[in-house]
DSSP file (Angstrom, degrees, kcal/mol; ACC not computed):
  #  RESIDUE AA STRUCTURE BP1 BP2  ACC     N-H-->O    O-->H-N    N-H-->O    O-->H-N    TCO  KAPPA ALPHA  PHI   PSI    X-CA   Y-CA   Z-CA
    1    1 A X              0   0    0      0, 0.0     5,-0.1     0, 0.0     0, 0.0   0.000 360.0 360.0 360.0 135.4   -5.5   17.1    3.7
    2    2 A X    >>  -     0   0    0      1,-0.1     4,-1.8     3,-0.1     3,-0.7  -0.241 360.0-118.1 -55.9 147.9   -1.8   16.3    3.4
    3    3 A X  H 3> S+     0   0    0      1,-0.3     4,-3.0     2,-0.2     5,-0.2   0.872 113.0  52.6 -56.3 -45.4   -0.8   12.7    3.7
    4    4 A X  H 3> S+     0   0    0      1,-0.2     4,-2.4     2,-0.2    -1,-0.3   0.807 107.1  53.5 -69.9 -27.3    1.4   13.1    6.7
    5    5 A X  H <> S+     0   0    0     -3,-0.7     4,-2.4     2,-0.2    -1,-0.2   0.886 110.8  48.0 -64.7 -40.3   -1.5   14.8    8.5
    6    6 A X  H  X S+     0   0    0     -4,-1.8     4,-2.6     2,-0.2    -2,-0.2   0.946 111.8  48.1 -64.4 -47.7   -3.6   11.8    7.7
    7    7 A X  H  X S+     0   0    0     -4,-3.0     4,-2.7     2,-0.2     5,-0.2   0.957 111.9  49.8 -58.2 -47.5   -0.9    9.5    8.9
    8    8 A X  H  X S+     0   0    0     -4,-2.4     4,-2.6     1,-0.2    -1,-0.2   0.926 112.1  49.0 -59.3 -46.1   -0.5   11.5   12.2
    9    9 A X  H  X S+     0   0    0     -4,-2.4     4,-1.6     2,-0.2    -1,-0.2   0.895 111.0  49.7 -63.4 -43.4   -4.4   11.4   12.7
   10   10 A X  H  <>S+     0   0    0     -4,-2.6     5,-2.9     2,-0.2    -2,-0.2   0.921 113.3  45.8 -56.8 -49.0   -4.3    7.5   12.1
   11   11 A X  H ><5S+     0   0    0     -4,-2.7     3,-1.8    26,-0.3    -2,-0.2   0.935 110.8  53.3 -66.1 -46.4   -1.5    7.0   14.7
   12   12 A X  H 3<5S+     0   0    0     -4,-2.6    -1,-0.2     1,-0.3    -2,-0.2   0.838 109.2  49.5 -63.0 -32.5   -3.2    9.3   17.2
   13   13 A X  T 3<5S-     0   0    0     -4,-1.6    -1,-0.3    -5,-0.2    -2,-0.2   0.391 124.0-105.4 -92.6   4.9   -6.4    7.2   16.9
   14   14 A X  T < 5 +     0   0    0     -3,-1.8     2,-0.6     1,-0.3    -3,-0.2   0.733  63.0 159.5  85.1  26.6   -4.3    3.9   17.4
   15   15 A X      < -     0   0    0     -5,-2.9    -1,-0.3    -6,-0.1    -2,-0.1  -0.742  19.8-172.0 -81.6 110.1   -4.4    2.8   13.7
   16   16 A X        +     0   0    0     -2,-0.6    -1,-0.1     2,-0.0     3,-0.1   0.272  30.9 140.2 -90.3  12.8   -1.4    0.3   13.4
   17   17 A X        -     0   0    0      1,-0.1    -2,-0.1    -7,-0.1    42,-0.0  -0.306  60.7-109.5 -56.3 130.2   -1.5   -0.1    9.5
   18   18 A X        -     0   0    0     37,-0.1     2,-0.4    21,-0.1    -1,-0.1  -0.329  38.2-162.8 -61.6 141.6    2.0   -0.2    8.1
   19   19 A X        -     0   0    0     19,-0.2    21,-2.5    -3,-0.1    22,-1.3  -0.988  15.6-170.3-135.9 127.5    2.8    2.9    6.1
   20   20 A X  E     -a   41   0A   0     -2,-0.4     2,-0.5    20,-0.2    22,-0.2  -0.970  20.3-142.0-106.3 111.6    5.6    3.5    3.6
   21   21 A X  E     -a   42   0A   0     20,-2.7    22,-3.4    -2,-0.6     2,-0.5  -0.652  17.1-171.6 -74.4 120.2    6.0    7.2    2.5
   22   22 A X  E     +a   43   0A   0     -2,-0.5     2,-0.3    20,-0.2    22,-0.2  -0.983  25.4 140.3-112.6 124.4    6.8    7.4   -1.1
   23   23 A X        -     0   0    0     20,-2.2    23,-0.1    -2,-0.5    -2,-0.0  -0.976  60.9-124.4-158.0 159.6    7.7   10.9   -2.1
   24   24 A X  S    S+     0   0    0     -2,-0.3     2,-0.7    21,-0.1    20,-0.1   0.581  87.5  95.7 -87.5 -10.1   10.0   13.1   -4.2
   25   25 A X        +     0   0    0      1,-0.1    -2,-0.1    18,-0.1    18,-0.0  -0.720  41.6 158.6 -84.0 121.7   11.0   15.0   -1.1
   26   26 A X        +     0   0    0     -2,-0.7     2,-0.2    18,-0.1    -1,-0.1   0.204  18.9 131.0-127.0  21.4   14.2   13.6    0.3
   27   27 A X    >>  -     0   0    0      1,-0.1     4,-1.7     4,-0.0     3,-1.1  -0.485  66.1-116.6 -73.2 140.8   15.7   16.2    2.5
   28   28 A X  H 3> S+     0   0    0      1,-0.3     4,-2.6    -2,-0.2     5,-0.1   0.822 113.5  53.5 -42.2 -42.2   16.7   14.8    5.9
   29   29 A X  H 3> S+     0   0    0      1,-0.2     4,-2.9     2,-0.2    -1,-0.3   0.885 106.5  53.6 -69.9 -34.3   14.4   17.0    7.9
   30   30 A X  H <> S+     0   0    0     -3,-1.1     4,-1.6     2,-0.2    -1,-0.2   0.852 107.6  50.8 -69.9 -29.8   11.4   15.8    5.7
   31   31 A X  H  X S+     0   0    0     -4,-1.7     4,-2.4     2,-0.2    -2,-0.2   0.898 109.9  50.1 -71.3 -40.8   12.2   12.2    6.4
   32   32 A X  H  X S+     0   0    0     -4,-2.6     4,-2.3    -5,-0.3    -2,-0.2   0.923 108.5  51.6 -63.4 -36.9   12.3   13.0   10.1
   33   33 A X  H  X S+     0   0    0     -4,-2.9     4,-1.2     2,-0.2    -1,-0.2   0.883 110.8  50.6 -58.6 -39.0    8.9   14.7    9.8
   34   34 A X  H  X>S+     0   0    0     -4,-1.6     5,-1.9     2,-0.2     4,-0.6   0.921 112.8  43.6 -61.9 -47.1    7.6   11.5    8.1
   35   35 A X  H ><5S+     0   0    0     -4,-2.4     3,-0.7     1,-0.2    -2,-0.2   0.864 111.2  54.2 -72.2 -31.3    8.9    9.2   10.7
   36   36 A X  H 3<5S+     0   0    0     -4,-2.3    -1,-0.2     1,-0.2    -2,-0.2   0.779 106.1  55.3 -65.0 -29.5    7.6   11.6   13.5
   37   37 A X  H 3<5S-     0   0    0     -4,-1.2   -26,-0.3    -3,-0.3    -1,-0.2   0.630 132.5 -92.8 -77.4 -18.3    4.2   11.3   11.8
   38   38 A X  T <<5 +     0   0    0     -3,-0.7    -3,-0.2    -4,-0.6   -19,-0.2   0.580  67.1 158.0 113.0  15.2    4.3    7.5   12.1
   39   39 A X      < -     0   0    0     -5,-1.9    -1,-0.2     1,-0.1   -19,-0.2  -0.416  33.7-153.9 -61.1 133.2    5.7    6.3    9.0
   40   40 A X  S    S+     0   0    0    -21,-2.5     2,-0.3     1,-0.3   -20,-0.2   0.807  80.2   1.1 -79.3 -29.2    7.3    2.9    9.0
   41   41 A X  E     -a   20   0A   0    -22,-1.3   -20,-2.7    -7,-0.1     2,-0.4  -0.961  63.8-151.8-154.3 158.4    9.7    3.6    6.1
   42   42 A X  E     +a   21   0A   0     -2,-0.3     2,-0.4   -22,-0.2   -20,-0.2  -0.985  16.2 175.0-143.8 122.8   10.3    6.5    4.0
   43   43 A X  E     -a   22   0A   0    -22,-3.4   -20,-2.2    -2,-0.4   -18,-0.1  -0.982  21.9-177.3-135.5 143.9   11.5    6.5    0.3
   44   44 A X  S    S+     0   0    0     -2,-0.4   -22,-0.1   -22,-0.2   -18,-0.1   0.259  89.1  35.1-119.3  14.0   12.1    9.2   -2.2
   45   45 A X  S    S+     0   0    0      2,-0.1     2,-0.6   -19,-0.0    -1,-0.1   0.260  73.5 129.4-152.9  19.6   13.2    6.9   -5.1
   46   46 A X        -     0   0    0    -23,-0.1     5,-0.1     4,-0.0    -3,-0.1  -0.718  55.6-128.6 -79.2 118.9   11.2    3.5   -5.0
   47   47 A X     >  -     0   0    0     -2,-0.6     4,-2.2     1,-0.1     3,-0.4  -0.272  28.0-102.1 -64.9 153.6    9.7    2.7   -8.3
   48   48 A X  H  > S+     0   0    0      1,-0.2     4,-2.1     2,-0.2     5,-0.1   0.857 120.7  44.3 -42.4 -56.6    6.0    1.8   -8.3
   49   49 A X  H  > S+     0   0    0      1,-0.3     4,-1.9     2,-0.2    -1,-0.2   0.825 113.2  52.5 -70.6 -25.3    6.4   -2.1   -8.6
   50   50 A X  H  > S+     0   0    0     -3,-0.4     4,-2.0     2,-0.2    -1,-0.3   0.878 106.5  54.2 -70.6 -32.8    9.2   -2.0   -6.0
   51   51 A X  H  X S+     0   0    0     -4,-2.2     4,-2.9     2,-0.2    -2,-0.2   0.915 105.4  52.3 -67.1 -43.3    6.8   -0.1   -3.7
   52   52 A X  H  X S+     0   0    0     -4,-2.1     4,-2.3     1,-0.2     5,-0.2   0.953 112.7  45.0 -58.1 -51.9    4.1   -2.8   -4.0
   53   53 A X  H  X S+     0   0    0     -4,-1.9     4,-2.0     1,-0.2    -2,-0.2   0.824 112.6  50.3 -60.9 -34.6    6.6   -5.5   -3.0
   54   54 A X  H  X S+     0   0    0     -4,-2.0     4,-2.5     2,-0.2    -1,-0.2   0.897 109.0  52.8 -76.2 -39.2    8.0   -3.5   -0.2
   55   55 A X  H  X S+     0   0    0     -4,-2.9     4,-2.2     2,-0.2    -2,-0.2   0.939 108.9  48.3 -61.6 -46.7    4.6   -2.9    1.0
   56   56 A X  H  X S+     0   0    0     -4,-2.3     4,-2.2     1,-0.2    -2,-0.2   0.878 112.2  50.1 -56.6 -41.2    3.7   -6.6    1.0
   57   57 A X  H  X S+     0   0    0     -4,-2.0     4,-2.0    -5,-0.2    -2,-0.2   0.903 107.6  53.9 -65.3 -39.1    7.0   -7.3    2.8
   58   58 A X  H  X S+     0   0    0     -4,-2.5     4,-1.5     2,-0.2    -2,-0.2   0.881 109.6  47.8 -61.5 -43.8    6.2   -4.6    5.4
   59   59 A X  H  X>S+     0   0    0     -4,-2.2     5,-2.6     2,-0.2     4,-0.7   0.890 109.9  53.5 -70.8 -36.0    2.7   -6.3    6.1
   60   60 A X  H ><5S+     0   0    0     -4,-2.2     3,-1.4     1,-0.2    -2,-0.2   0.952 107.4  49.8 -57.9 -45.4    4.3   -9.7    6.4
   61   61 A X  H 3<5S+     0   0    0     -4,-2.0    -1,-0.2     1,-0.3    -2,-0.2   0.836 111.8  48.2 -60.1 -35.7    6.8   -8.4    9.0
   62   62 A X  H 3<5S-     0   0    0     -4,-1.5    -1,-0.3    -5,-0.1    -2,-0.2   0.476 120.1-109.5 -87.8  -1.3    3.9   -6.9   11.0
   63   63 A X  T <<5S+     0   0    0     -3,-1.4    -3,-0.2    -4,-0.7    -2,-0.1   0.612  75.2 129.6  87.5  12.2    2.0  -10.1   10.8
   64   64 A X      < -     0   0    0     -5,-2.6     2,-0.4    -6,-0.2    -1,-0.2  -0.274  69.6 -78.0 -87.5-177.9   -0.7   -8.9    8.4
   65   65 A X        +     0   0    0      1,-0.1    -1,-0.1    -2,-0.1    -5,-0.1  -0.657  56.0 155.5 -75.7 126.0   -2.0  -10.5    5.2
   66   66 A X        +     0   0    0     -2,-0.4    -6,-0.1    -7,-0.1    -1,-0.1  -0.115  16.3 143.6-148.8  46.0    0.4   -9.8    2.4
   67   67 A X        -     0   0    0      2,-0.3    -7,-0.0     1,-0.1     3,-0.0   0.034  68.0 -94.7 -72.4-170.5   -0.1  -12.6   -0.2
   68   68 A X  S    S+     0   0    0     11,-0.1    11,-2.5     1,-0.1    12,-0.8   0.471 106.2  38.7 -86.4  -6.1    0.1  -12.1   -3.9
   69   69 A X  E     -B   78   0B   0      9,-0.2     2,-0.3    10,-0.1    -2,-0.3  -0.990  63.0-149.3-147.4 156.6   -3.7  -11.7   -4.1
   70   70 A X  E     -B   77   0B   0      7,-1.4     7,-3.0    -2,-0.3     2,-0.4  -0.896  18.7-159.5-115.1 143.9   -6.6  -10.1   -2.3
   71   71 A X  E     +B   76   0B   0     -2,-0.3     2,-0.3     5,-0.2     5,-0.2  -0.977  17.2 176.0-131.4 149.9  -10.1  -11.6   -2.3
   72   72 A X  E >  S-B   75   0B   0      3,-2.4     3,-1.8    -2,-0.4     2,-0.1  -0.866  71.4 -46.1-145.4 109.4  -13.6  -10.2   -1.6
   73   73 A X  T 3  S-     0   0    0     -2,-0.3    -1,-0.1     1,-0.3    33,-0.0  -0.468 124.7 -19.5  63.7-131.7  -16.6  -12.6   -2.2
   74   74 A X  T 3  S+     0   0    0     -2,-0.1     2,-0.4    -3,-0.1    -1,-0.3   0.431 118.9  91.2 -90.3   5.4  -15.9  -14.2   -5.6
   75   75 A X  E <   -B   72   0B   0     -3,-1.8    -3,-2.4    11,-0.1     2,-0.4  -0.838  53.7-170.1-100.1 136.6  -13.5  -11.7   -6.9
   76   76 A X  E     -BC  71  85B   0      9,-2.2     9,-3.6    -2,-0.4     2,-0.5  -0.985  11.9-147.0-125.9 132.6   -9.8  -12.1   -6.4
   77   77 A X  E     -BC  70  84B   0     -7,-3.0    -7,-1.4    -2,-0.4     2,-0.9  -0.857   9.1-146.7 -99.6 126.9   -7.2   -9.4   -7.2
   78   78 A X  E  >> -BC  69  83B   0      5,-3.2     5,-1.5    -2,-0.5     4,-1.0  -0.860   9.9-165.9-101.5 107.3   -3.7  -10.7   -8.4
   79   79 A X  T  45S+     0   0    0    -11,-2.5     3,-0.4    -2,-0.9    -1,-0.2   0.885  84.1  50.0 -58.4 -44.7   -1.3   -8.1   -7.0
   80   80 A X  T  45S+     0   0    0    -12,-0.8    -1,-0.2     1,-0.2   -11,-0.1   0.841 119.5  33.2 -60.8 -36.7    1.6   -9.3   -9.2
   81   81 A X  T  45S-     0   0    0    -13,-0.2    -1,-0.2    -3,-0.2    -2,-0.2   0.352 100.1-127.5-102.8   0.6   -0.2   -9.3  -12.4
   82   82 A X  T  <5 +     0   0    0     -4,-1.0    12,-1.9    -3,-0.4     2,-0.3   0.937  65.6 135.3  54.6  48.5   -2.5   -6.2  -11.7
   83   83 A X  E   < -CD  78  93B   0     -5,-1.5    -5,-3.2    10,-0.2     2,-0.5  -0.920  57.9-132.6-129.8 148.6   -5.5   -8.4  -12.7
   84   84 A X  E     -CD  77  92B   0      8,-3.0     8,-2.7    -2,-0.3     2,-0.6  -0.924  21.8-150.5-104.5 130.8   -9.0   -9.2  -11.4
   85   85 A X  E     -CD  76  91B   0     -9,-3.6    -9,-2.2    -2,-0.5     6,-0.2  -0.909  11.6-148.3-107.4 117.0   -9.7  -12.9  -11.3
   86   86 A X    >   -     0   0    0      4,-3.1     3,-2.3    -2,-0.6   -11,-0.1  -0.321  32.0 -96.0 -86.0 167.8  -13.4  -13.6  -11.9
   87   87 A X  T 3  S+     0   0    0      1,-0.3    -1,-0.1     2,-0.1   -12,-0.1   0.831 123.9  54.3 -52.6 -38.7  -15.1  -16.7  -10.2
   88   88 A X  T 3  S-     0   0    0      2,-0.1    -1,-0.3     1,-0.1    -3,-0.0   0.563 124.0-102.6 -72.2  -7.2  -14.7  -18.8  -13.3
   89   89 A X  S <  S+     0   0    0     -3,-2.3     2,-0.3     1,-0.3    -2,-0.1   0.444  71.6 145.6 103.3   0.8  -11.0  -18.2  -13.4
   90   90 A X        -     0   0    0     -5,-0.1    -4,-3.1     1,-0.0     2,-0.4  -0.621  40.9-141.2 -77.6 129.3  -10.9  -15.6  -16.1
   91   91 A X  E     -D   85   0B   0     -2,-0.3     2,-0.4    -6,-0.2    -6,-0.2  -0.781  12.6-163.4 -93.7 134.3   -8.2  -12.9  -15.5
   92   92 A X  E     -D   84   0B   0     -8,-2.7    -8,-3.0    -2,-0.4     2,-0.1  -0.991  18.1-132.0-112.6 116.2   -9.1   -9.3  -16.5
   93   93 A X  E     -D   83   0B   0     -2,-0.4     2,-0.4   -10,-0.2   -10,-0.2  -0.446  27.0-159.2 -65.2 143.4   -6.2   -6.9  -16.8
   94   94 A X        -     0   0    0    -12,-1.9    -1,-0.0    -2,-0.1     2,-0.0  -0.933  16.6-117.3-126.6 145.4   -6.8   -3.6  -15.0
   95   95 A X     >  -     0   0    0     -2,-0.4     4,-2.5     1,-0.1     5,-0.2  -0.357  41.3-101.7 -70.5 163.5   -5.3   -0.1  -15.3
   96   96 A X  H  > S+     0   0    0      1,-0.2     4,-1.9     2,-0.2     5,-0.2   0.829 123.4  47.3 -56.2 -34.2   -3.4    1.2  -12.2
   97   97 A X  H  > S+     0   0    0      2,-0.2     4,-2.4     1,-0.2     5,-0.2   0.941 111.1  50.2 -80.4 -44.9   -6.4    3.3  -11.1
   98   98 A X  H  > S+     0   0    0      2,-0.2     4,-2.2     1,-0.2    -2,-0.2   0.907 113.3  47.1 -51.0 -43.9   -8.9    0.4  -11.6
   99   99 A X  H  X S+     0   0    0     -4,-2.5     4,-3.0     2,-0.2     5,-0.2   0.944 112.0  48.6 -62.9 -51.4   -6.7   -1.9   -9.5
  100  100 A X  H  X S+     0   0    0     -4,-1.9     4,-1.8    -5,-0.2    -1,-0.2   0.848 112.1  50.0 -62.0 -35.4   -6.1    0.6   -6.7
  101  101 A X  H  X S+     0   0    0     -4,-2.4     4,-1.2     2,-0.2    -1,-0.2   0.974 115.7  42.1 -66.5 -49.6  -10.0    1.3   -6.6
  102  102 A X  H  X S+     0   0    0     -4,-2.2     4,-0.9     1,-0.2    -2,-0.2   0.839 113.5  52.0 -68.5 -31.8  -10.9   -2.4   -6.3
  103  103 A X  H >< S+     0   0    0     -4,-3.0     3,-0.8     1,-0.2    -1,-0.2   0.943 108.2  52.2 -70.7 -37.7   -8.0   -3.2   -3.9
  104  104 A X  H 3< S+     0   0    0     -4,-1.8    -1,-0.2     1,-0.3    -2,-0.2   0.793 110.7  49.5 -64.7 -31.6   -9.2   -0.3   -1.6
  105  105 A X  H 3<        0   0    0     -4,-1.2    -1,-0.3     1,-0.2    -2,-0.2   0.634 360.0 360.0 -90.2 -13.7  -12.7   -1.8   -1.6
  106  106 A X    <<        0   0    0     -4,-0.9    -1,-0.2    -3,-0.8    -2,-0.2   0.484 360.0 360.0 -74.0 360.0  -11.6   -5.3   -0.8
């Protein structure tokens, strides 16, 4: 399912999660479509690290949790370093995919 359709369904269901659309499509009408679907921001040129920082800033503005780390049980994810921090304090570097999967499950 296309991302904007997912976003529209979220908004229709009352899901207020902040969303920044990151895409290679930057025509004005595509931006309008993104905002109509419920995007809070739309960027066609934001680098990945900048996107992560922008996302945390958007969460802070919306009153959500947006610190440099996310925790679930004894595991902590360091957003800035892209690492999993184990209960004993050992930091384990993660690939982008590993990090996103763990973050989605926290």
